[in-house]
C-alpha positions in Angstrom: 62.8 -37.1 51.9 60.0 -34.5 52.1 59.6 -34.0 48.3 55.9 -35.0 48.3 54.8 -32.5 50.9 56.9 -29.7 49.4 55.4 -30.4 45.9 51.9 -30.2 47.5 52.7 -26.9 49.2 54.2 -25.4 46.0 50.8 -25.8 44.4 49.5 -23.2 46.9 52.4 -21.1 48.2 56.0 -20.1 47.4 58.8 -21.0 49.7 62.5 -20.3 49.0 65.2 -22.9 49.7 66.0 -21.5 53.1 62.3 -21.5 54.1 61.9 -25.1 52.9 64.9 -26.1 54.9 63.4 -24.4 58.0 60.2 -26.3 57.5 61.7 -29.7 56.8 63.9 -29.5 59.9 60.7 -29.3 61.9 58.9 -32.2 60.2 59.2 -35.9 60.9 58.7 -38.9 58.6 56.9 -41.8 60.2 56.0 -45.3 59.0 52.7 -46.7 60.1 51.9 -50.4 59.8 48.6 -51.6 58.6 46.0 -51.3 61.4 48.4 -49.1 63.4 46.8 -46.0 65.1 48.0 -42.4 64.9 45.3 -41.6 67.5 42.9 -43.4 69.8 39.8 -42.2 71.5 40.6 -40.7 74.9 44.0 -39.4 73.7 44.8 -35.8 72.9 45.7 -35.2 69.3 49.0 -33.4 69.1 49.9 -33.8 65.5 48.8 -33.2 62.0 49.6 -35.8 59.3 50.3 -35.5 55.6 49.9 -38.8 53.9 52.9 -39.7 51.7 51.9 -43.2 51.1 49.0 -45.4 52.1 45.4 -45.0 53.3 43.9 -44.0 56.6 40.5 -43.8 58.2 39.2 -41.5 60.9 36.4 -43.2 62.8 34.5 -43.4 66.0 32.9 -46.2 68.0 29.2 -45.5 68.6 27.4 -46.1 71.9 26.1 -49.3 70.4 29.7 -50.5 69.9 29.8 -50.2 66.1 32.5 -48.5 64.1 31.5 -45.4 62.0 33.9 -44.2 59.4 33.8 -40.4 59.2 36.7 -39.7 56.8 39.2 -41.5 54.7 42.6 -40.1 53.7 45.0 -41.1 50.9 48.2 -39.8 49.4 48.7 -36.1 49.4 45.8 -35.5 51.9 46.1 -34.3 55.4 44.4 -36.1 58.3 44.0 -35.2 61.9 41.4 -34.6 64.5 41.2 -30.8 64.6 39.0 -30.3 67.6 41.3 -32.2 69.9 44.4 -30.7 68.1 43.2 -27.2 68.6 41.6 -27.4 72.1 43.9 -29.9 73.8 40.8 -32.0 74.8 40.7 -35.8 74.5 39.5 -37.0 71.2 36.4 -39.1 70.5 38.0 -40.5 67.4 40.5 -42.9 66.1 42.9 -42.5 63.2 44.1 -45.8 61.8 46.2 -47.0 58.8 44.2 -49.2 56.4 47.4 -50.4 54.8 51.1 -50.0 55.4 51.6 -46.2 55.2 54.0 -43.3 55.6 53.1 -39.9 56.9 54.9 -36.5 57.4 54.2 -35.3 61.0 53.7 -31.7 61.9 53.6 -31.4 65.7 51.1 -28.9 67.2 53.8 -27.5 69.5 55.9 -26.5 66.4 53.0 -25.1 64.4 52.8 -21.5 65.9 56.5 -21.0 65.7 56.5 -22.1 62.0 53.6 -19.8 61.3 55.4 -16.9 62.8 58.6 -17.6 60.8 56.8 -18.6 57.6 53.5 -16.7 57.4 52.7 -18.2 54.0 52.1 -21.5 55.8 49.0 -20.1 57.4 47.7 -19.4 53.9 48.5 -22.9 52.9 46.7 -24.5 55.8 43.8 -22.1 55.3 43.4 -23.3 51.7 43.7 -26.9 52.8 41.1 -26.5 55.5 38.7 -24.7 53.2 38.9 -27.6 50.7 38.4 -30.1 53.5 35.5 -28.2 55.0 33.8 -28.0 51.6 34.3 -31.7 51.1 32.7 -32.4 54.5 29.7 -30.1 53.6 29.3 -32.1 50.4 29.4 -35.3 52.4 26.7 -34.1 54.7 24.6 -33.0 51.7 25.0 -36.5 50.2 24.0 -38.2 53.5 20.8 -36.2 53.7 19.9 -36.2 50.0 21.1 -39.4 48.5 20.4 -43.0 49.3 23.3 -45.3 50.2 23.0 -46.8 46.8 23.3 -43.4 45.1 26.2 -42.4 47.3 28.0 -45.7 46.4 27.4 -45.2 42.6 28.7 -41.6 42.8 31.9 -42.7 44.7 32.4 -45.7 42.4 32.1 -43.4 39.3 34.2 -40.5 40.7 36.8 -42.6 42.6 36.9 -46.1 41.2 40.4 -46.9 42.5 39.5 -45.7 45.9 36.4 -47.8 46.2 38.4 -50.9 45.3 41.2 -49.9 47.7 39.1 -49.6 50.9 37.8 -52.7 52.7 34.1 -53.3 52.0 32.9 -53.1 55.6 34.7 -49.7 56.1 33.2 -48.3 52.9 29.8 -49.5 54.0 30.0 -47.7 57.4 31.1 -44.6 55.6 28.1 -44.7 53.3 25.7 -45.7 56.1 24.7 -49.0 54.7 25.4 -52.6 55.6 28.3 -54.6 54.2 25.8 -57.1 52.8 23.9 -54.3 50.9 27.2 -53.0 49.6 28.1 -56.5 48.4 24.8 -56.7 46.5 25.4 -53.3 44.9 28.9 -54.3 43.8 27.6 -57.5 42.3 25.1 -55.6 40.1 26.2 -54.7 36.6 24.7 -51.3 35.9 
């Protein structure tokens, strides 16, 4: 039932069978329907989500009332709103399923106990967060140094299946361009 998350963890840390059993007793498997939310703005984030199947977006609604996608998440990625998760303050963000999905849930209230019992989990999450932080820094670099067209071409070339999987208007907001401009870019044969 939790084979995907255990396989992902084994790439970074070692857990024996007893430790894996302790961990999996704490986890929860949850199905999320397309357009279903794991988090809404104004709520406190109390869970961390490992994506087993499906695709998610973390987004906010600007003061102008438009959606701005900050992050996507697909299989074998974690997604959460860390500021709210760690501080207990209400979130400004939404986490929504883009397609029918399934996640493994790690509740914040169980995290510290697990870390005390399984110290290697702290190493695992440190490695995951380091990778996520580096990805966000790269994204910021691209926002300031590449045009929307250059960002799209890079994503299309590096992640072609992902670009086809995400709805066009969501990808456009992620890239900071209009859906119409993205449509024009997709129509070009370059």
